C-alpha positions as CSV (number, residue, x, y, z in Angstrom):
1,X,81.8,123.9,132.3
2,X,78.1,124.0,131.8
3,X,76.7,126.5,129.3
4,X,73.3,128.2,129.2
5,X,71.7,125.6,126.9
6,X,72.8,122.8,129.1
7,X,71.5,124.5,132.2
8,X,68.2,125.1,130.4
9,X,68.0,121.5,129.3
10,X,68.3,120.4,132.9
11,X,65.5,122.7,134.0
12,X,62.0,121.2,133.1
13,X,59.6,123.8,131.8
14,X,62.2,126.5,131.5
15,X,62.8,128.5,128.4
16,X,65.0,131.3,127.1
17,X,63.6,133.9,124.7
18,X,66.1,135.0,122.0
19,X,66.2,136.0,118.5
20,X,67.1,133.7,115.6
21,X,70.5,135.4,115.2
22,X,71.2,135.0,119.0
23,X,70.3,131.3,118.8
24,X,72.5,130.8,115.7
25,X,75.5,132.5,117.4
26,X,75.0,130.5,120.5
27,X,74.8,127.2,118.6
28,X,77.9,128.0,116.5
29,X,79.9,128.9,119.7
30,X,78.8,125.7,121.5
31,X,79.9,123.6,118.5
32,X,83.2,125.4,118.2
33,X,83.8,124.9,122.0
34,X,83.0,121.2,121.5
35,X,85.1,120.5,118.4
36,X,88.3,122.4,117.6
37,X,88.0,121.2,113.9
38,X,85.0,123.6,113.4
39,X,85.9,126.8,111.5
40,X,83.6,129.7,110.5
41,X,83.9,130.9,106.9
42,X,82.0,133.9,105.5
43,X,81.7,137.6,104.6
44,X,82.2,140.0,107.5
45,X,82.4,137.2,110.1
46,X,84.8,139.3,112.0
47,X,82.4,142.3,112.1
48,X,78.8,141.0,112.8
49,X,79.3,139.0,116.0
50,X,82.7,137.9,114.8
51,X,84.6,139.9,117.4
52,X,83.3,137.5,120.1
53,X,84.3,134.6,117.9
54,X,87.8,135.9,117.2
55,X,88.4,136.7,120.9
56,X,87.2,133.3,121.9
57,X,88.6,131.1,119.1
58,X,91.3,133.1,117.4
59,X,91.8,134.1,113.8
60,X,92.8,130.6,112.7
61,X,89.3,129.4,113.1
62,X,87.4,132.5,111.8
63,X,88.0,133.0,108.1
64,X,86.7,136.3,106.8
65,X,86.3,136.2,103.0
66,X,85.7,138.7,100.2
67,X,82.3,138.8,98.5
68,X,82.6,135.7,96.5
69,X,80.1,133.1,97.6
70,X,81.2,130.5,95.1
71,X,84.8,130.7,96.1
72,X,84.2,130.3,99.9
73,X,81.7,127.6,99.3
74,X,84.4,125.7,97.5
75,X,86.8,126.6,100.3
76,X,84.3,125.0,102.8
77,X,84.1,121.9,100.7
78,X,87.9,121.6,100.5
79,X,88.1,122.2,104.3
80,X,85.6,119.4,104.9
81,X,87.4,117.0,102.6
82,X,90.5,117.6,104.6
83,X,89.0,116.9,108.0
84,X,87.7,120.3,109.2
85,X,84.0,120.9,110.0
86,X,83.3,124.3,108.3
87,X,80.3,126.5,108.9
88,X,79.9,128.4,105.7
89,X,77.9,131.6,106.2
90,X,76.3,132.6,103.0
91,X,74.9,136.1,103.7
92,X,73.9,136.7,100.1
93,X,73.5,134.2,97.3
94,X,73.1,135.3,93.7
């Protein structure tokens, strides 16, 4: 099944206007469609755009974390070492 980005790439001179957030969500979804090893880790991932992710990919691939950036960064590193391809969403870093 061809997605919007693939259709756009096949149309010379065409473009889609979107926000940075929309582009980020689209890119994450495309990569998660392509590779089942990709997981999304972060704060409120099930709230901000995450509902679409949970409906589409299930709770096993969307990991909502408490506010503890160091902890879920470590979780992402461990996931990668064990063969997953984590997207670690750091909303705030202090």
